[in-house]
C-alpha positions as a LaTeX table, in Angstrom:
\begin{tabular}{lrrr}
\hline
Residue & $x$ (\AA) & $y$ (\AA) & $z$ (\AA) \\
\hline
Met1 & 50.78 & $-28.13$ & 105.35 \\
Ala2 & 52.19 & $-26.30$ & 108.34 \\
Val3 & 55.32 & $-28.51$ & 108.23 \\
Thr4 & 56.11 & $-27.53$ & 104.65 \\
Gly5 & 55.35 & $-23.87$ & 105.17 \\
Gln6 & 52.45 & $-24.00$ & 102.71 \\
Asp7 & 49.83 & $-23.09$ & 105.33 \\
Ser8 & 49.28 & $-19.61$ & 103.89 \\
Lys9 & 48.29 & $-20.93$ & 100.44 \\
Ser10 & 44.71 & $-20.86$ & 99.17 \\
Asp11 & 42.51 & $-23.96$ & 99.40 \\
Gly12 & 42.82 & $-24.61$ & 95.68 \\
Glu13 & 46.59 & $-24.51$ & 95.84 \\
Lys14 & 46.59 & $-26.83$ & 98.86 \\
Ile15 & 44.45 & $-29.36$ & 96.97 \\
Asn16 & 46.79 & $-29.22$ & 93.98 \\
Ile17 & 49.83 & $-29.83$ & 96.21 \\
Leu18 & 48.10 & $-32.77$ & 97.91 \\
Met19 & 47.11 & $-34.31$ & 94.57 \\
Tyr20 & 50.69 & $-33.90$ & 93.29 \\
Ile21 & 52.08 & $-35.66$ & 96.35 \\
Met22 & 49.52 & $-38.50$ & 96.07 \\
Gly23 & 50.41 & $-39.12$ & 92.43 \\
Glu24 & 48.22 & $-40.87$ & 89.86 \\
Glu25 & 46.03 & $-42.48$ & 92.51 \\
Ser26 & 44.72 & $-39.05$ & 93.48 \\
Glu27 & 42.69 & $-38.80$ & 90.25 \\
Asp28 & 40.80 & $-42.03$ & 90.97 \\
Val29 & 40.09 & $-40.95$ & 94.55 \\
Thr30 & 38.87 & $-37.48$ & 93.63 \\
Leu31 & 36.67 & $-38.78$ & 90.80 \\
Gln32 & 34.79 & $-40.89$ & 93.35 \\
Phe33 & 33.90 & $-37.75$ & 95.30 \\
Thr34 & 33.07 & $-35.45$ & 92.40 \\
Gln35 & 31.02 & $-37.73$ & 90.14 \\
Gln36 & 27.29 & $-37.55$ & 90.48 \\
Pro37 & 25.43 & $-40.84$ & 90.36 \\
Ser38 & 24.23 & $-41.35$ & 86.81 \\
Thr39 & 20.51 & $-41.23$ & 86.21 \\
Asn40 & 18.80 & $-44.28$ & 84.78 \\
Ile41 & 17.48 & $-42.82$ & 81.53 \\
Ile42 & 15.28 & $-45.84$ & 80.83 \\
Phe43 & 13.56 & $-45.54$ & 84.21 \\
Glu44 & 13.15 & $-41.76$ & 83.86 \\
Arg45 & 11.59 & $-42.22$ & 80.43 \\
Phe46 & 9.31 & $-44.94$ & 81.81 \\
Lys47 & 8.04 & $-42.51$ & 84.47 \\
Phe48 & 7.49 & $-39.84$ & 81.81 \\
Asn49 & 5.74 & $-42.14$ & 79.31 \\
Ser50 & 3.45 & $-43.71$ & 81.90 \\
Arg51 & 2.29 & $-40.38$ & 83.36 \\
Val52 & $-1.42$ & $-39.69$ & 82.86 \\
Gln53 & $-3.67$ & $-36.96$ & 84.21 \\
Asn54 & $-5.15$ & $-38.08$ & 87.51 \\
Ser55 & $-8.81$ & $-37.67$ & 88.41 \\
Gly56 & $-9.39$ & $-34.15$ & 89.73 \\
Glu57 & $-5.93$ & $-32.96$ & 88.62 \\
Thr58 & $-5.87$ & $-29.73$ & 86.63 \\
Ile59 & $-4.35$ & $-29.68$ & 83.17 \\
Glu60 & $-1.87$ & $-27.06$ & 84.43 \\
Ser61 & $-0.61$ & $-29.40$ & 87.14 \\
Phe62 & $-0.39$ & $-32.29$ & 84.67 \\
Ile63 & 1.65 & $-30.22$ & 82.19 \\
Thr64 & 3.98 & $-28.96$ & 84.93 \\
Ser65 & 4.58 & $-32.53$ & 86.04 \\
Leu66 & 5.39 & $-33.61$ & 82.48 \\
His67 & 7.90 & $-30.78$ & 82.09 \\
Ser68 & 9.73 & $-31.72$ & 85.28 \\
Leu69 & 9.75 & $-35.43$ & 84.37 \\
Ala70 & 11.11 & $-34.65$ & 80.88 \\
Glu71 & 14.09 & $-32.80$ & 82.39 \\
His72 & 15.68 & $-36.12$ & 83.38 \\
Cys73 & 14.93 & $-38.01$ & 80.15 \\
Asp74 & 17.65 & $-36.57$ & 77.90 \\
Tyr75 & 15.26 & $-36.09$ & 74.98 \\
Gly76 & 17.19 & $-33.20$ & 73.48 \\
Met77 & 15.43 & $-31.52$ & 70.55 \\
Leu78 & 12.45 & $-33.90$ & 70.76 \\
Lys79 & 11.51 & $-32.78$ & 74.25 \\
Asp80 & 8.68 & $-30.39$ & 73.26 \\
Gln81 & 7.18 & $-32.86$ & 70.78 \\
Leu82 & 7.22 & $-35.68$ & 73.33 \\
Ile83 & 5.63 & $-33.48$ & 76.01 \\
Arg84 & 2.94 & $-32.50$ & 73.49 \\
Asp85 & 2.30 & $-36.16$ & 72.66 \\
Arg86 & 2.14 & $-37.12$ & 76.33 \\
Ile87 & $-0.41$ & $-34.34$ & 76.99 \\
Val88 & $-2.62$ & $-35.54$ & 74.12 \\
Val89 & $-2.40$ & $-39.22$ & 75.08 \\
Gly90 & $-2.46$ & $-38.78$ & 78.86 \\
Met91 & $-5.16$ & $-36.17$ & 79.39 \\
Ser92 & $-8.39$ & $-37.26$ & 81.05 \\
Asp93 & $-10.68$ & $-35.29$ & 78.68 \\
Val94 & $-11.25$ & $-37.79$ & 75.85 \\
Lys95 & $-13.09$ & $-35.32$ & 73.58 \\
Thr96 & $-10.29$ & $-32.77$ & 73.74 \\
Ser97 & $-7.71$ & $-35.51$ & 73.20 \\
Glu98 & $-9.52$ & $-36.62$ & 70.04 \\
Lys99 & $-9.79$ & $-33.01$ & 68.86 \\
Leu100 & $-6.03$ & $-32.52$ & 69.35 \\
Gln101 & $-5.23$ & $-35.76$ & 67.51 \\
Leu102 & $-7.05$ & $-34.46$ & 64.43 \\
Arg103 & $-4.96$ & $-31.28$ & 64.24 \\
Asp104 & $-2.20$ & $-31.31$ & 61.66 \\
Lys105 & 1.18 & $-29.91$ & 62.77 \\
Leu106 & 0.07 & $-29.32$ & 66.37 \\
Thr107 & 2.69 & $-27.46$ & 68.41 \\
Leu108 & 3.21 & $-27.73$ & 72.15 \\
Thr109 & 1.99 & $-24.16$ & 72.65 \\
Glu110 & $-1.22$ & $-24.79$ & 70.68 \\
Cys111 & $-1.78$ & $-28.05$ & 72.54 \\
Ile112 & $-1.44$ & $-26.39$ & 75.94 \\
Thr113 & $-3.71$ & $-23.48$ & 74.93 \\
Ile114 & $-6.46$ & $-25.76$ & 73.61 \\
Ala115 & $-6.26$ & $-28.08$ & 76.64 \\
Lys116 & $-6.51$ & $-25.16$ & 79.08 \\
Gln117 & $-9.42$ & $-23.61$ & 77.15 \\
Ala118 & $-11.28$ & $-26.93$ & 77.11 \\
Glu119 & $-10.80$ & $-27.36$ & 80.86 \\
Leu120 & $-12.00$ & $-23.81$ & 81.55 \\
Gln121 & $-15.02$ & $-24.29$ & 79.27 \\
Ala122 & $-15.93$ & $-27.55$ & 81.05 \\
Ile123 & $-15.76$ & $-25.84$ & 84.45 \\
Gln124 & $-17.91$ & $-22.94$ & 83.24 \\
Ser125 & $-20.46$ & $-25.32$ & 81.65 \\
Lys126 & $-20.83$ & $-27.25$ & 84.90 \\
Glu127 & $-21.39$ & $-23.99$ & 86.76 \\
Leu128 & $-24.01$ & $-22.82$ & 84.24 \\
Leu129 & $-25.78$ & $-26.19$ & 84.29 \\
Gly130 & $-25.78$ & $-26.13$ & 88.08 \\
Arg131 & $-27.41$ & $-22.72$ & 88.13 \\
Gln132 & $-29.95$ & $-23.69$ & 85.46 \\
Thr133 & $-30.87$ & $-26.87$ & 87.35 \\
Gln134 & $-31.30$ & $-24.87$ & 90.55 \\
Ile135 & $-33.56$ & $-22.36$ & 88.78 \\
Asn136 & $-35.66$ & $-25.20$ & 87.31 \\
Lys137 & $-36.02$ & $-26.79$ & 90.75 \\
Ile138 & $-37.20$ & $-23.51$ & 92.26 \\
Ser139 & $-39.74$ & $-23.00$ & 89.43 \\
Ala140 & $-41.06$ & $-26.56$ & 89.74 \\
Thr141 & $-41.37$ & $-26.23$ & 93.52 \\
Arg142 & $-43.40$ & $-23.05$ & 93.18 \\
Arg143 & $-45.79$ & $-24.62$ & 90.65 \\
Phe144 & $-46.17$ & $-27.77$ & 92.71 \\
Thr145 & $-46.74$ & $-25.91$ & 95.96 \\
Gly146 & $-49.26$ & $-23.57$ & 94.33 \\
Ala147 & $-51.24$ & $-26.49$ & 92.90 \\
Asn148 & $-51.38$ & $-28.19$ & 96.30 \\
Lys149 & $-52.69$ & $-25.11$ & 98.06 \\
Gly150 & $-55.56$ & $-24.82$ & 95.60 \\
Phe151 & $-56.43$ & $-28.49$ & 96.04 \\
Arg152 & $-56.45$ & $-28.21$ & 99.82 \\
Lys153 & $-58.77$ & $-25.20$ & 99.78 \\
His154 & $-61.16$ & $-26.98$ & 97.44 \\
Ser155 & $-61.08$ & $-30.13$ & 99.54 \\
Glu156 & $-61.61$ & $-28.22$ & 102.76 \\
Arg157 & $-64.58$ & $-26.39$ & 101.27 \\
Asn158 & $-66.12$ & $-29.63$ & 100.08 \\
Gln159 & $-65.60$ & $-31.18$ & 103.48 \\
Tyr160 & $-67.36$ & $-28.27$ & 105.20 \\
Glu161 & $-70.26$ & $-28.41$ & 102.78 \\
Gly162 & $-70.81$ & $-32.07$ & 103.63 \\
Tyr163 & $-69.34$ & $-33.62$ & 100.51 \\
Thr164 & $-66.98$ & $-36.55$ & 100.79 \\
Arg165 & $-63.45$ & $-36.13$ & 99.64 \\
Thr166 & $-62.42$ & $-38.31$ & 96.70 \\
Arg167 & $-58.94$ & $-38.78$ & 95.42 \\
\hline
\end{tabular}
C-alpha cells in the first residue's frame, strides 16, 4: 500500500482496495476465511435426544445441560416443548416422570417447578427418615442394655446364693 500512497487509509478501506484489485476470485478466498464450519444438526439433535439424568446428578444440572444442548439443535419455536419432553422422559425419578406425563397442557415452567419440588422433597424425606432411624436405634439400644443389666444382677445374685445359672 505504501507504493500506491494508500498507506494512510483505514484497515477497512485497505481490504476493499485489495479485494478490488484481486477481482472476482477475492470473494471465494474471503468466504473461506469468514465462514464458520456448519454444525451437524442431526448429531446435535442426537446428543439432545439421548441425554438422560445421570445417577447423582441434580435436576438443576440436568435441565441446564438440556438447555445448552438445545441451543445447537435449531428447534425454533418447539425448543421449550422439546426440552420439557426431554426432562419428563429423561429424569431419573420415575414417579415424578409418571406424574408429569399425566398432566394435561404441561408447560416447561410447570415441569421444572414440579421436578425441583420433587427432588427437594425426596432429599428432605431421606433426611427425616435418617433421623427417625437413628432415634429408633438409640431407643432400642437403651431398652436392650437396660434389660441386660437386670439379667446380670439377677444371675450374679443367684450365683452367690449357690443356685446354678440356667439360660
